[in-house]
C-alpha positions as CSV (number, residue, x, y, z in Angstrom):
1,X,48.9,108.1,50.8
2,X,50.1,109.2,54.1
3,X,50.6,107.0,57.3
4,X,50.6,107.9,60.6
5,X,50.8,106.0,64.1
6,X,51.8,105.6,67.7
7,X,53.0,102.3,69.2
8,X,54.5,101.8,72.8
9,X,56.9,99.4,73.8
10,X,57.4,97.8,77.3
11,X,61.4,98.8,77.2
12,X,63.8,101.1,77.4
13,X,64.5,103.3,74.3
14,X,67.9,102.6,74.1
15,X,66.8,99.1,73.6
16,X,64.1,99.7,71.6
17,X,66.6,101.9,68.9
18,X,69.0,98.8,69.1
19,X,66.3,96.6,68.0
20,X,64.9,98.9,65.2
21,X,68.3,99.8,63.8
22,X,69.7,96.3,63.8
23,X,69.1,95.1,60.1
24,X,69.5,91.4,61.3
25,X,65.9,91.9,63.5
26,X,64.5,93.8,60.1
27,X,64.8,91.0,58.6
28,X,63.1,89.0,60.6
29,X,60.1,91.8,61.2
30,X,59.7,93.4,57.9
31,X,56.2,91.0,56.5
32,X,57.4,88.8,53.5
33,X,61.0,89.9,53.6
34,X,63.6,87.7,51.6
35,X,66.5,89.2,51.5
36,X,68.0,92.2,53.5
37,X,71.7,93.3,52.6
38,X,74.2,95.8,53.7
39,X,75.1,97.8,50.7
40,X,77.0,100.7,53.1
41,X,75.9,103.8,54.4
42,X,72.6,102.9,55.9
43,X,71.7,101.5,52.4
44,X,69.8,97.9,52.0
45,X,69.2,95.8,48.9
46,X,66.1,94.1,50.0
47,X,63.6,91.7,48.3
48,X,60.1,91.2,49.9
49,X,56.7,89.0,48.8
50,X,53.6,90.8,49.5
51,X,50.2,91.5,48.4
52,X,47.3,93.5,49.2
53,X,44.0,91.9,48.1
54,X,44.5,90.0,44.8
55,X,47.8,91.6,43.7
56,X,50.6,89.8,45.3
57,X,54.4,90.2,43.7
58,X,57.7,89.8,44.7
59,X,59.7,93.8,45.1
60,X,63.1,94.1,45.1
61,X,64.6,97.5,45.9
62,X,66.7,99.7,48.5
63,X,65.9,100.4,52.3
64,X,67.8,103.6,53.2
65,X,68.2,104.3,57.0
66,X,69.0,108.3,57.2
67,X,69.5,111.4,59.5
68,X,69.8,108.8,62.4
69,X,69.9,110.7,65.7
70,X,70.3,108.0,68.3
71,X,68.6,106.6,70.5
72,X,66.0,109.9,69.3
73,X,65.0,109.4,65.6
74,X,65.6,108.6,62.0
75,X,63.9,108.3,58.8
76,X,63.2,105.0,56.4
77,X,63.2,105.4,52.8
78,X,62.1,102.5,50.9
79,X,62.1,101.9,46.9
80,X,60.8,99.0,45.4
81,X,59.5,97.5,42.1
82,X,57.9,94.1,40.6
83,X,55.9,92.8,38.4
84,X,52.8,94.5,39.2
85,X,54.1,97.6,40.1
86,X,56.4,99.9,42.4
87,X,56.6,101.6,45.6
88,X,58.5,104.8,46.9
89,X,58.0,105.9,50.5
90,X,59.8,107.3,53.2
91,X,58.7,107.9,56.9
92,X,60.2,109.7,60.1
93,X,60.4,107.5,63.2
94,X,60.9,109.0,66.5
95,X,61.3,107.7,69.6
96,X,61.1,109.0,73.3
97,X,60.6,108.0,77.2
98,X,56.8,107.0,77.1
99,X,54.6,108.6,80.6
100,X,55.5,107.2,83.6
101,X,58.9,106.4,83.3
102,X,61.9,105.7,81.6
103,X,60.8,101.8,80.9
104,X,58.7,102.2,78.7
105,X,59.3,104.0,74.6
106,X,56.3,105.9,72.5
107,X,57.3,105.4,68.8
108,X,55.5,107.9,66.6
109,X,56.1,107.5,62.9
110,X,54.6,109.5,59.7
111,X,55.6,108.9,56.4
112,X,53.9,108.9,52.7
113,X,54.5,106.6,50.2
114,X,53.6,106.3,46.3
115,X,52.6,103.3,44.1
116,X,52.4,103.0,40.9
117,X,51.1,100.1,38.2
118,X,48.6,97.1,39.0
119,X,48.3,97.6,42.1
120,X,47.8,101.3,42.2
121,X,44.9,100.3,40.8
122,X,43.2,98.7,43.5
123,X,41.9,101.6,45.0
124,X,43.2,104.6,47.8
125,X,40.9,103.0,50.6
126,X,42.1,99.2,50.1
127,X,45.8,100.7,49.9
128,X,45.6,102.1,53.2
129,X,43.8,99.3,54.7
130,X,46.5,97.3,53.2
131,X,49.4,99.3,54.2
132,X,47.8,99.6,57.6
133,X,47.8,96.3,57.8
134,X,51.5,95.3,56.9
135,X,52.3,98.0,59.3
136,X,50.4,95.9,62.0
137,X,52.5,93.0,61.4
138,X,55.6,94.6,61.2
139,X,55.0,96.5,64.7
140,X,53.4,92.9,66.3
141,X,56.4,91.2,65.5
142,X,59.6,94.0,66.8
143,X,57.4,93.7,69.8
144,X,58.0,90.0,70.3
145,X,61.5,90.7,69.1
146,X,62.1,93.5,71.8
147,X,60.7,91.1,74.5
148,X,63.6,88.6,73.4
149,X,65.7,91.0,73.7
150,X,64.9,92.4,77.3
151,X,64.9,88.7,78.3
152,X,68.4,88.3,76.6
153,X,67.2,86.2,74.0
154,X,68.3,87.9,71.1
155,X,71.6,89.5,71.0
156,X,72.3,92.6,69.6
157,X,74.2,92.2,66.3
158,X,74.8,96.0,66.1
159,X,77.0,96.2,69.1
160,X,80.5,96.1,69.2
161,X,82.4,93.8,71.4
């Protein structure tokens, strides 16, 4: 399954980068995320409870941030499995100032995912719709986190003092 999209944030690129790569923020914004613990070298141990159609389950695995080029791009690799199947995926995120000034940021993403087990049996159209729903939930939560950061309500946990 292939996915891609474009989102615009009403914030400078550096701020969007900080929010997008902050482990605490990712734990809050990933739908169904129950655990997001650092393993070192940009790798995280995760546990998520999520479902598509009538197939719901808890998945455990890893998320790995690769090829980081702050504040412009990185690759996110996900590998997780649970009782109802598995998912392996990779996505590329690119950030750039949006047209009209440096106070807005465009985030484009492209990626692919492979699923197996019972979850693969729901069909491609339903899988794609489910993936788009989860992506939409993630970006809505991410937009709220960016707004909190702009208002000074959410400290950047990946900044050094």
